[in-house]
C-alpha positions in Angstrom: 0.3 0.8 -1.4 -2.0 -2.0 -1.3 -2.9 -1.5 2.3 -4.2 1.9 1.6 -6.0 0.5 -0.9 -7.3 -1.7 0.7 -8.4 0.6 3.4 -10.4 3.2 1.0 -12.3 0.0 -0.2 -13.3 -0.8 3.2 -14.5 2.7 4.1 -16.2 3.2 0.7 -14.1 6.0 0.4 -13.4 8.0 -3.0 -9.1 8.5 -3.7 -7.5 10.8 -6.3 -4.3 8.9 -7.2 -1.7 9.8 -9.7 -0.6 6.8 -11.8 1.5 5.9 -15.2 -0.6 5.0 -18.0 0.3 2.4 -20.3 1.8 4.6 -23.0 4.0 6.1 -19.7 2.0 8.9 -19.6 1.2 10.3 -15.5 -2.3 10.8 -15.1 -4.5 12.2 -12.1 -7.5 9.9 -11.5 -10.4 10.2 -9.1 -11.8 6.4 -8.3 -13.9 4.3 -6.2 -12.6 1.3 -5.4 -14.9 -2.0 -6.2 -12.5 -5.1 -6.5 -8.9 -6.1 -6.0 -7.4 -8.8 -7.8 -3.8 -9.9 -7.3 -1.8 -6.9 -8.7 -4.7 -5.2 -10.3 -7.3 -2.6 -9.2 -10.8 -2.6 -10.3 -12.6 0.9 -9.9 -14.8 3.2 -11.6 -12.8 5.9 -12.9 -15.0 9.3 -12.4 -12.8 10.8 -15.0 -13.7 8.4 -17.9 -16.9 7.5 -16.3 -16.5 4.1 -17.0 -14.9 1.0 -14.7 -11.2 0.2 -15.2 -8.7 -1.4 -14.2 -4.8 -0.4 -12.6 -1.9 -1.9 -11.7 -1.3 -1.6 -8.5 2.8 -0.9 -9.2 2.3 1.9 -11.1 0.0 4.2 -8.9 2.7 6.5 -7.5 0.4 8.4 -5.1 -3.3 7.6 -3.6 -4.9 10.7 -1.5 -8.4 9.8 0.0 -10.9 12.8 -0.9 -12.5 13.7 2.3 -16.3 15.0 1.8 -17.5 17.8 5.1 -20.9 17.7 5.4 -22.3 21.6 4.5 -24.1 23.8 7.3 -22.6 22.1 10.6 -20.1 24.4 11.9 -17.2 22.4 13.7 
């Protein structure tokens, strides 16, 4: 999990995560990773529109967001 987070940070990529919150609620968040510090991740959370800290052990799923350029034919 930590390697996926590092890769997202290195590529300046936005990710969706499924996360277990402090109250044991399962939430989905869209993040841009700012920093990895030990067992935590600091990220900008688009859902809360603020910088948040997440415990890596509480992240269940990471899904990268792939933005496609509009107007281009593949």
